[in-house]
Structures are given as C-alpha cells and as structure tokens.
C-alpha positions as CSV (number, residue, x, y, z in Angstrom):
1,X,6.2,-16.4,-25.6
2,X,3.2,-14.0,-25.3
3,X,0.1,-15.5,-24.4
4,X,-3.1,-14.5,-22.6
5,X,-4.4,-18.1,-22.5
6,X,-3.3,-19.3,-19.1
7,X,-3.7,-23.2,-20.0
8,X,-1.7,-23.2,-22.0
9,X,0.9,-21.1,-20.1
10,X,0.7,-23.5,-17.4
11,X,1.4,-26.2,-19.9
12,X,4.7,-25.0,-21.4
13,X,6.3,-22.4,-18.9
14,X,8.9,-23.1,-16.8
15,X,9.7,-19.2,-15.7
16,X,7.7,-16.2,-16.2
17,X,8.7,-12.6,-16.9
18,X,5.9,-10.3,-15.6
19,X,5.9,-6.3,-16.4
20,X,4.4,-5.2,-13.3
21,X,4.2,-1.1,-12.4
22,X,7.0,-0.5,-15.2
23,X,9.5,-2.9,-13.8
24,X,10.5,-6.2,-15.1
25,X,10.1,-9.2,-12.5
26,X,11.3,-12.6,-13.2
27,X,9.4,-15.6,-11.4
28,X,11.6,-19.1,-11.4
29,X,8.2,-20.6,-11.7
30,X,5.7,-22.2,-14.0
31,X,2.6,-19.9,-14.4
32,X,0.4,-21.5,-11.5
33,X,3.5,-20.5,-9.0
34,X,3.5,-17.1,-10.6
35,X,0.0,-16.7,-10.1
36,X,0.2,-17.9,-6.9
37,X,3.1,-15.7,-5.7
38,X,1.3,-12.7,-7.4
39,X,-2.1,-13.2,-5.5
40,X,-0.2,-13.6,-2.5
41,X,1.5,-10.3,-2.6
42,X,-1.4,-8.5,-3.9
43,X,-3.4,-9.7,-0.7
44,X,-0.9,-8.5,1.3
45,X,-0.5,-5.1,-0.3
46,X,-4.5,-4.9,0.1
47,X,-3.9,-5.6,4.0
48,X,-1.2,-3.1,4.4
49,X,-3.3,-0.6,2.6
50,X,-6.6,-1.0,5.1
51,X,-4.0,-1.1,8.0
52,X,-2.6,2.4,6.9
53,X,-6.3,3.6,5.9
54,X,-7.2,2.7,9.5
55,X,-4.2,4.4,11.3
56,X,-5.0,7.5,8.9
57,X,-8.8,7.7,9.7
58,X,-7.5,7.5,13.8
59,X,-4.7,10.3,13.6
60,X,-7.5,12.4,11.6
61,X,-9.8,11.7,14.4
62,X,-7.1,12.7,17.0
63,X,-6.6,15.8,15.0
64,X,-10.2,16.9,15.2
65,X,-10.3,16.0,18.7
66,X,-7.3,18.3,19.6
67,X,-8.6,21.1,17.4
68,X,-11.9,21.4,19.6
69,X,-10.1,21.8,22.2
70,X,-9.4,24.8,21.7
71,X,-11.8,27.8,22.2
72,X,-14.3,28.5,19.7
73,X,-13.1,31.1,16.9
74,X,-9.3,31.1,17.9
75,X,-6.6,29.8,16.7
76,X,-3.8,28.1,19.3
77,X,-1.2,30.5,19.7
78,X,2.4,29.8,18.3
79,X,4.7,28.4,20.3
80,X,7.5,30.4,21.8
81,X,11.0,29.2,21.6
82,X,12.6,28.6,24.9
83,X,14.9,32.3,24.6
84,X,12.0,34.1,23.8
85,X,10.2,33.3,27.1
C-alpha cells in the first residue's frame, strides 16, 4: 500500500518498505517504528557529517600553517630519493 497519510499508515502497517537512495529497505515494524529508526539514523549521519567537516577544517588549517613555514615566493623543494642523495 502506498499512502502519504501517516496516521492511516500507523494504524494499518506492520512493516514498511522504503525506497532510500535508490535502494529498497525492509523495516519489520509499524510506521512509527520505521520513523523512529529513520530519524535516529538521520541524526547519526548528521553527527558524522559534522565531525568530518570539523576534521577537514582542522586538516586545511594545518596545511595552511605548514605552507606558511615555506619561504615566501618559493615552493618547497621536491624530496630526494635515498639513492639520489
């Protein structure tokens, strides 16, 4: 059954098939259980995204600090291989 009426779905469903990101997922619960699981997963994904963005920002800051240690107008020389030294 396909419906947008959440109250109706909560009353008649005992499992939910959800199409998410091009994949079908089976939830063996009523609509309220499905919604709670989905909300929890969405929050976990948001928290993970925020953490990754903080890590990226920190790495970019470190990169800028390291780049600032190089003399102005010059790039750091390429590393020599041990057999070239």
